[in-house]
N, C-alpha and C positions, 0 to 999 in steps of 0.2 A: 448316762451312757448314750442316749439317743442324740442329745445336743452335740456331744463329741463326735458321734458317728457322722452326723450331718456336716460338721465342720470339715472333716477329712474328705467327704465326698465333694463339697464345694471347692475345696483346695485342689482336688484332682482336676476338676473341670476348669478352674481358673487358670491352671498351668497350660491349658490348650488354647486360651484366648490370646489374640495379638493386639498390640497397643493402637495400631493404625496410624494414619497421617492427618486426617482432618480433625477439626475441632469436635465434631460430633462423636466421632470414633474415640478420640482421647477421653472425652467426658464419660462415655459409657464404660470404657476401661477403668477410669478412676472410680466410678461408682461401684463397679464390681469388686475392685480391690478394697475399697473402704467397707463395703458390705461384708467381705470375708474377714477383714480385720475386726470389725464389730462382732461378728460371729465368734471369732477366736477370743476376743476380750470377754464375751459373755461366758464362754467355757471356763476361762481362767477365774473370772470373778465368782461364778456360782460354785465352781469346784473349791475355791479357796474359802468361801463362806462356810460350805459344808464341812470341810476339814477343820477349820477353826472352831466351829461349834462343837464337834465331837472332842477335840483336844481340850478345850476349856471346860467342857462338861464332865468328861470321864478321865481326864489326865491325872487328877489327884490320886486315883485308884492305883495308878501304876508307877508313881514317882515317890520318893521319900519325902519327908516333911521339910527337909532342907530346901526343896523346891517350893518356896513360899508362894510364888506367883500362882502355881496351879492349885495351891490349897487356900488361896485368898477367895472369900465369898464373891468378890467382884471380878473374878477372872473371866466370867462369861461376857459381862458387859464390856470388859476391856477388849476382849477378842473381837466381839461384834463391831465395836467402834473402830478398832484398827482396820478390820476388813472393809468396813464401809468407807473409811478415808482412802484406802488403797484403790478400791473400785472407782470411787469418784475421780481420783487422779488419772487413772487409766482412761476412764470414759471422757474426761475433759480433754485429754490429749487427742482422742479421735475427733471430738467436737471442734477443737481448734483447727485440726487438719481439714475437716470438712468446710468450715467457715472460710479458711484461707482459699481453699480450692474454688469456692463459689463466689466469694466477694472480694478477694484480694485484687486491687487494681493492677499491680505489677504482673501478676499471673494472667489476669484477663488480657492485659495488653500484649503479653508474650503470646497468648493463644491467638488473639487477633492478627498479630504480625505474622505468626506462622501461617495462618489461614490466608492472609493477603499475599504472603510470599508464594504459596502454592497456587493461588488464583492468578497472580501476576505471571507466574511461570507459564500458565496456560494461555493467557492473553498475549504474552510476549512471543510465544512460539506460533500461535494460531491466528491472531487478529489480522484481518485484511489491512488495517492501518499499520503503518510502520512506526515503531517506537524506537527512539534513539536517545542515548545518554552521552553527552559530550563534555569533556573536562579539558581545561587548558592548564598545562604544566608551567613550572617556573621558567623553563627554557622557551616558552612561547609555542611549543608544538601543541597540536590538539589531538587528542585521542578520543575516538568516538566508537561506542558499541552499538550496533544496529540490529534490530530484530530481523530474522531471515526472510520475512514476507517480501521485503523490498527487492531482494535478489532472487526470488523464487524462479522467474522466467529464465534468468541468466544461469542459475544453478542447474536447471533442466537442460538448457542448451550446452552447458559445460559437461554434461553427463556425469555429474558428481555422484559418487556412490553414497548410500545412506543419507539422503537428503533429510529424512525425518530425524536423523540423529544430530543435525546441526542446530545449534542454539543461538548463535550470533555470528555477525561479521564485524570485525574491528578494523577501523581505518585510522592510520597514523598520518597526520598531515603536518607538513613543515610550516613554520610561522610565515615564511616568505610567500609560500604558495597560497596561504589563506588570505593575506592582505591584498594580493594582486588580483583576486578573482572578484569581479564586480557585476557580471552580466546576470540578467534575469532570464536568460534562455541558454540552454546548453545544446549546441549543434555538434553532434559527434563527427560530422564530415569536416568540421573546421578545427577539430582538436589535433594538435601536433604532438611530437614526441616530447617537446619541452613541457607541455602541460601535464604529462604523466609523471614527470619527475617530482619528487617531494611527496608522493602519495604511496603509502604502503598499505597492504591488505592482508588480513589473517582471518581464516575460518575457525570458529570456536566449536568444538563438540560439546555435547551435554555433560560429559564427564568432567570437563574442564571449566564449565561455566561458573560453578560456585567459587572457584579460587581466583577469579579475575578481580584485580584491583587497578581501576583506571588511573588512580593518582600515583601509583608506584612507577618507578622507572622500568621501562620495558625495553628489552634488548631489540634493536632494529633488525637483527638478522633473523627474527621470528617472523617478519613481515615480508610478503611477496611484493615485488614491484609490478606496477601495471604495464600492460603491453596491449597493443592494438588488436592482437589476435585473440585476446581473452574476452569471452562474452560478458564477463563481469565488469570490464573496464568502462563501457559507456554509462552504466548505472552508477558505478563508483564515482566517476567524474561528475555526473549530475548531482549526486549527494554532496560532493565536496563544494559545488557551487552554492547549494542551499545552505550548507554550514557556514560558508564565508559570509553570505548575507545575514545569517542568524547572528554571528559573533560580532558583526559590525554595528548592530543596533544596541542602544543603551536602554531600551525599554524592558520591563520585567515580563510583559506579555505582548505578543504581536502575532498577527496572522497575515501571511503573504502568499502569493502564487508564484510558481516557478514552472516554466515550459522546458521540455526537453525533446529533442529529435534524436532518438536512440539508434536509428539506422539511416543511412543516406537514402533520401527519397521517400522516407516514411512520414506519416502525419505526426503532428505534435502530440506529445503526452503532457497533460496539464496535471500539476501536483499542487495541493493546498497544504501549506506548511504552518503549523502552530508551534510557537516558541514559548516556553515557561522557563524563567531564569530561577534556579534554585539558590545560587549563591553567586558571588562575583565570578568564580572560575568554573561554574557547573551550570548546565542547561539541560533541559529535557525537550526534545523535539518530536512531534507527532506529524507524520507525512501521510497524506491521503491521496490516492489517484482519483481525480475528479474528471477524467476525460469522458467517462460514460455520462456523467451528469451534464457536461457541456454538450455532448452530442444529443442527449435527450432534450436539452433546453433548446438547441438549434432546431431539432425536429418539431418540438412543440411551437416554436416561433414560426417555422414555415407553415405548420398546420393552421395556426391562428391567422397568418397572412393569407393563405389560401381560402380559409373559411370566410374571412372578411371580404376578400376579393370576390368570392362566390356570391356572398350576400349582396355586396354592391352591384354586381353584374345582374343578380336576379331583380334587385330594385330598379336598375337602369332598364332592364329588359321590360319589366312591368310598366314603367313610365313610357318607354318607347312604343310599346304595343298599344297602350291606352291613349296616350296623348298625341304623340307624332303620327301614329298610324291613323287615329281618327281624323286628324287634321288633313292628312294626305288623302284619305278616302273622301272626305267632303269636298276638297279642292278638285279631285279627279271627277267627281259627280257634277260639279259646277262646270268644269271644263267640257264634260260631255254635253251638258245642256247648251252651253255657248256654241259648240260645234254644230249641234243639231240646228240651232236657229240660224247661224250663219250659212250653213249648207243649204237651208231652205231659201235664204235670200239669193244664194248663188244659183239655185235651180230656177228661180224666177227670171234671172237674167237669161239663162239658157232657153227658157220658154218664150222670151220676147216681151216680158213685162218691165222693160227698162224705164218706161216713162213714170211708173209708179214708185220707183226707187229714188232716193235722195243722194245716193252715193254711187261711185263708178264701179264698173265690173272688175277693174284692176284692184280697187280697194277691197271688194268682197273676196276676190281670189287671195289677196294677201292676207286677209283675216283668217280665211280657212287654213292657209299654210301655217300661220302663227299659232292658231289654236291646236292644230294637229301636232306641231312641234312641242307646244306646252303640255299637251296630253302625253306625248312620248316621254318628255322629261319627267313629269310627275310619276309615271309608271316606273321609270328607272330609279328615281329616288325611293319610291316605295320598295322596290326590289332590294336596294342597298340596305334600307332600314330593316327589312325582314331578314336579309342575309347576316346583318351584324348581330341581330338578337339570336338568330339561330347558332352562329358562330360561338357565342358566349356559352350556350347550352352544350354545344359539341365539345368545347374545351373542358368544361367541367363534368363531362360524361353524363349529362342530365337530359340529353335530347332523345326523344323517342320518334322514330320515323313515321311520317304521315303518308300512307299509301293512297295515291289518288291518280286520276287519269292525267297523263302528261304527254305532250307532243314533243318529242326529242328533236324532230325536224325543225321546229320553231326555235327551240333553245339553242341548237347548234348554229343557227343563222344569225344570232345576236353577236355584236362586238363588244359588249359589256363596258360601254363608255368610251371606247377608242375609235378614232376615225381612221379607216383604212383607205389606202390609195386604190385606184382602179386595178382590178384583177389581183390585188395583193392577198385577199382572203378567199380561200377555196374550201368548199365542203363537198366531201365525197361520201355517199351513203351506199351501203350494200345490205339489203336491197334498197332500192330507191323508189318511193320514199320509205323510211323506216316505219314499222307498225307503231300504233299507239301503245305505250307501256303503262303498267300499273306500278308506280314507284313514288319516291319522294322527290318532288319537283325542286324544293329548296336545296337539297344535297346535290342534285344534278347541276343546278345553276352555279352552286359554289365551286364545284370541281371544275366545270367548263370555264367559268369566268377566270379563276386563278391561272388555269393552263393557258388561256388566251393572253391574259395580261403579261404573264412571264415571257410567252413567245414573242410578243411585240416589244416589250421593254428590253429584253436581254438578248434577243436575236439580232440578226443583221438589220441595220437601219433601212427601212423601206423593202426589206426582203419578203418573199412570199411566205404565207402561213397557210398550211393545209391541215384540215381536220378530216380524218378518215374514220368513219363510224361503221361498224360491222355488227350485224345481229345474226347469230347462229340459232336458228329455229329449233334444230334437233336437240341442242344442249341447253336451250334457253339462256344463251350467254351473250352479253353485250360488251363490245370493245371499242374504245375510242383512242386514236392516236393523234396528238397535235404535233406537227412537224414544222420546224422553222430552220432557216439557214444559220450557220454559225455566226456568232456575234464577237465583239472584242474579248480577248482573253480565252477564247475557246481552247487554244492549245494547252493552256495550263489546266483547264478543266478536264481535258482528256488525260493529262498526266496523272491526275488523281485516281484514275481508274474506277473500280467499284466503289471506292470510298466517297467519290463525288455524289453518287445517288444517296448514300447514306447521310451525308451532310446536308443535302437539299432538303430532306424530309426530317431534319432534327429540329427540335424546339429551340428557337431563339438564334439559329445559325443562318447567315446570309452569305451567299457566294456572289461577290461583286463582279463587275465586268473584267476587272483585272485578276480575278480569281483569288483575291485576298480573302481571308477569314476574319469575320468580325462578329462579335457576340452583341446581340441587340434583342431585347425582349419583345420589340414590336417591329421586327425587321420583316422584309419580304419573305424570309425563310419561314416565318410563322404561318404564312399563307399555305405553303407546301405541307407544313406540319398539320395544319387544320384539315386540308383536303384528304390527307392520309387517314385521319380520324373519320372524315366523312365516308371514305371508301369502305372503311371497316364496318361502319354502321350498316352499309348496304350489302355487306358480306363479300366485298371485293377487295382490291388492292391497287396501288399506283406505283409507277416506276418511271425513271428517266434515264435515258442513255445519251451519252455525248459521243457521237460518231464523228468520223473525219469530215464528212460533208454536210452533216445535219445534226440537229438535236431532236430527239423523239421523247415526248411525254406520253405515257400510256396509262389508261384507266380500263379496268375490266371488272365486271360484276355480273352475278346472275339477275336476270329480270324476268318479269312475267308480262305477256301480252294482255292488254286491257280487254276484259270481256264486256263488249258493248251490250247494252240492254236491247232487248228485241224492239223496243219502241223508240222512235226517233226523238232524242232529247231536244233537238231544236224546235220541234212542234208540240212538245209537252206543255200542258197547262192543267191546273187543278180543275175538277169537274164543277159544273154549275151547283149552286146550293151550298158551297163551302164558305164558312165564315172565317174571316181573317181578323184576328185580334192581336194587337201588339201594344207594348208599354215601354216607354223611354222617357227619361226626365230632360232630354236634350231636344230643343226645338228642331234643330237640323236633323237629328236622327229620326224624329217622328215623321218629318217630310220624306226622308229616305225610305222608311218603312212603308209608307203609303205607295211609293213608287215600286217598292220590292213586291208588294201584293199584286200590283198591276202587271208587273213582269210575270209573276207566277200564274195569273189568269183569274184573279179574284176581282169581281166587280166592285166599284167604289161604294155602292149602296150596301155592300155586305162587308165593309171594313169598319173596325172599331179601333181607333188609335187613342191610347190613354197615356197619362203622365203629365198633363198640362198643369196640374196643381197638387197640393198636398193631399187633398181628399181622394183624388183618383188613385194616387199611389198607395195610401194607406188602406183604401177599400178595394184593392185590386183582387185579393183572394175571394172576398165575399162576392164581388161582382161576377167573376168567372164561374164560381159554383152556381150562383143564381141563373146565369146566362145559359149554362149547359143544361140546367133543369128545365128552363123555359123553352128550349129548342131540342126536344127529345129525338128528333129525326135527322138533325143536321150534323155534318162533320165540322170540327173546329180546328183551325190551324193557329196555334198560339205561339207568339215570340215575345220573350222577355229580356230586357237588358239586365246584365248581372248587377250593376251598381246603380241603384235608384236612390237619389237624394231627395229628401223631403225637407222643404224649407218652411219656417214658421215665423211668427212675429217676434218670438223670443229666442235667445240663443239656446236655451235648453231644448226648444222644439226642433232644433236642426239635427237631423239624423240620416243615416244611410241604411237601406235594407237591401237584402240580396234577392235578385230576381229568381235565382235557381232555388233558393229556400221557399219562395212563394209558390213555385211550381210544385215542389215537393209537398207542401201543405195542400195544395189543390188536388193533387193526385191521391193523397191519403184520405181526404174527406169525401171524394166522390165514390160511388159504388162501382163495381167492376164493369157493368154495361155502360155507364156514362164515361168512365175513363178510357174505354175502348174507342170512343168516337172522337178522341182528341189527339193531335200531334203537337206536343209541347217541346219547344226548343229554347235553349239559352243563347243569346247573342252577346258576344264579348270580344274585345281586342286582345284579351289575355288568353294565350293558348299554350301555356306551359303544361308539361305532363300532369302536374298536380292539379292545375285548374281543370283540365280536360277530364280527369278522373272524377273530380267533384261534380262537374256538370252532367256527365253521363250517369252518375249515381242518382242524381235528383230528377233529371228530365229524360225525355226520350232521345235527346241528341244535342249536338252543339252546332252552332252556326257562326262562322267567323265573319268579322267585319271586313268586306272586300269591296272593290269598286263595283257598282251596280251596272251591269250590262244584261240585256234580256237573255242571251244565251247562257251566261254564267249563273244567273239566278235559277233558270230552269235545270241547269246541270247540277246545282246545289240541292234543289228541292226534290228533283225526280227520284234519287235513290232513297232518300229519307221517307218520302211519301209512299213509294213502293214497298219498302221495308215494313212500314207501319200498317199499311192497308193493302196487303197483296191481293186479296180477293176483289178489291174494287179498282185495281189498276187498270183493268180493261175499260173502264167507263171513261177514262181520260182521253182515249184516242178517237172518240166518235164525235168530237166537236167539229163544226163547220169551219170552212175557211174565213167566212164573213166574221165569226167571233174573233179569230186571231187577227184579222185586219183591223177590227174595231179596237183591240188592245193595243196594236202597234200605233194607231192613230192617236190614241190617248197618250201613249208614251211621247209622241212628238209634240204634243200640246202642253207639255210641262212649262212652268215659268222659266224665264231666263236664269234666275238665280233661286236658290232655296231659301234666301232670307232677304228681306227688304230693308232699305235704309230706315224705315220707320221703326222696325223691330230693333235694330241696333241702337238707335237713339233712345228707345224706350229702356234698353239695358243701362244706358248712361244715366237716365233719370233715376232708376232704382238705386244705383250706387251713390249718386248724389244725395238722395234722401237718407241713406245710412251714414254718410260722412257729415252732412250738415246739421242734422237734428240731434246729434249726440256730441257732447264735449269730449275732450281728450281723455278724461278719466274713464269714459265708458267705451273708448275705442278698443281697449284690450278685450272686453267681453264681446264686442261686435265684430272683431276681426275675422273669426271663422266664417261668418256669413258673408262679410265683405269679400273674403278670398274666394268663396264659392261663386259669387257673382262675377268677379274678375275672371275666374276660370271659365265660366259660361261665355263671358264677353270675348275672351281669347278664342274659344272654339268657334264662335259666330264670325269673328274677324277672319280666322283662318279660312273659312269657307268662301269668303269673297276676296281673299288676298291673292288674286290671279297675277297681278303685275308687281308683286312685292311692295305694294303701296303702304302696307301696314307692317312691314318688317320691324321697323323701329318700335312701333307700338307693342308688337308681340314680345320683343326683347325687354321692354320696360316692364310688362306684366310678369314675364318670367323672373325678372330681378327681384320680385316681391315674393317669390316662393321660398319655402323652407323655414320661415320664422313663425314661432307660436304666437307672437305679438306683432302688431303693426310696426313696420320700420319707422325710424325717426323722420325720414324724408318722404314718408308715404304721400302726404298731401300734395307736395310739389310734383312728385311723379304722376299722381292721379290727374292733376290739372294738365300735365303735358299729354297724357293719354286721352283725356276728355277733349282737349282742344284739337288734337290731331283728327280724331274720329269725327267730331262735331263739324269741323271746318270742311272736311272732305265731303260729307254727305249734305251739308247745307248748300254746297255749290251744285249738288245734283238734285236737290229736292226743292219744291216750291216753298216759298215763305209761309204759305198758309199751313202746309203739312207740318213744317217744323215748329210753328207756333203752336199748333194743336198739341204737339207732343210735349214741348217744353214750357 
């Protein structure tokens, strides 16, 4: 009774279960059904066995003898065998059904197909990729069923009701229309009414989706004709063009791209089309919108381009600051020495010592004029180099303003490389003169220089240019107006109105004299674009107005007046007893550092200049630590070049160490009282924000490489010294005038040049030894050392290249840069370099000195 009761209970529960749609749900349902069938079979089998047992065992008591089967002694065994056979048959039927359900290939395939059909239904309706099934009929017409994702934007624009209930869009295309379409781009603005003929469209709802047969004949009256006012038409025509290209190919699989302009004036939409041929007259097409991928690729390409350009500009800036700037500084220093010497000769003429001179007064005066012009030109070139490196940093938004003392009156008086006619250039200052400001000198020069150049180049030829500078002390506000007379095409510029100002300061846009617009990445318009960036860095802005009788360029920004120190910087010098220690691997720079200390007021007998050889550089840290400990009562002024190259006899011994890292080690190994007696500065031509941050983190400050003049040295040293030793600053002002006169006289007794011909010829001999003593197989290993020697030779030549006598030689050395191995024509170029330098200095040196060196 229990098993029968359990059966009816399970049967009641089973009637509430649903079959479901997925394979898992169907399998669970079949398991429950077979479990119920097995339970029912058990009820029948065990009930039958029990009934047969009682019938065969006690049936003979209730039936007459004529029922011989019941009276047969074997009746019991016959009944049990019979019931056993029936039970096995029934159980075998269930086992076969379970086996078929679990292992039958046909049913498994049907289950998989059913699941695939359900999955594909979800993919068909919801995939972002468009799936299309296209068949070609006997008539040649093409019927294509397209998933609704392709037309989703158009369906929304069409305000179609129940968009989620749409399963497909069917296109019917005539054979003639298919063969005539061959373009790889669909431009909706060029599609005419003729192109819309032969294309029909029908929207399929989900309820009708299962009954679609693409191969069967479809009545044309079920398709809507396309029209230009229907938002669906541009996308339908685009898909027709894709189908035309797909049906023309004979390949079984192919991927191609198709562009579409879906609205007049809109950007291109790019589609990637993948074709798979199922049979001769049936294909499956998958369409993917790859417009975003292309836009991302273009953005990544621009990013890589900008990053590469930024890296190249950073490398160019580093080279310009280190190589070009160093050469210019050395040349400026030599020019200063020559000017001092020639001025001394001129003074002798004025004092009446003409009989002691071998040249005429006119010759000396001419030399003074030439040297002065050379000095001015070198400073202008240096300004251009610094402005160029600064502009690169400004463009890439990497520039950090350097607040320093600037004389705006001097900046405004410069013509920035242009020769003005008499009374053509006028500067008006209110108040006059303007106060000394605390701001970025490079940004001011860039803004003023571009404004002046544009006024002279694009204003009236020979017309007056007026610079009006005003400082409002109450607001702390500076304004500069550059006014020029109208030039060619001024009327057209005025016609542009406010747009002209916007175009002037746009990136890569140039307004020519005829007011034509032209795009050029390196045009004059880039200068205006750069100065707008410069003005923003200073917290100001720029503008330009094209008025009827003039053009006015305006720059305004907040500025601070320079708070001059209480002590006169011009008479500043370090107190007696200060030690000046410097290290540099360059021969020229070591001489410049000696002069630097003299300008700062350090006596020559208290100067220590290191860097002559490898031992001095490698032992620099230990030397300074020991020196500080041996002079417990003295102050020490330490200057270290950032890049210190150590040379050795072997290639592996050649290395470069950081001067700022050496200072960091020195400061960490000294105790606090010893470190307080030292002012340690890093000297480098590289002054990018990252470099400055590194130098200031390791040392007490940074000292740029600039032309050496007494006042500039003292202006540079004074704030650093006062900040480091504020309590001892008062000691500096008590020196006598005799000491300052003595230092000035020492400055005037410097050699005419910082490097002698003998030193240059010695450089030639070192390179000769490297080239001659090693065969070509060893040249690859020796090349780094040879290049360093050539680099040093170039720096020495630049310092004496006053009349461009060695320009060709410098170009030859530069041509060897960039290779990790020696160029194939190295020896021929070296012989030309050597011959030029040797012949030049042999004509100026005695034979005895030359023979001694070579």
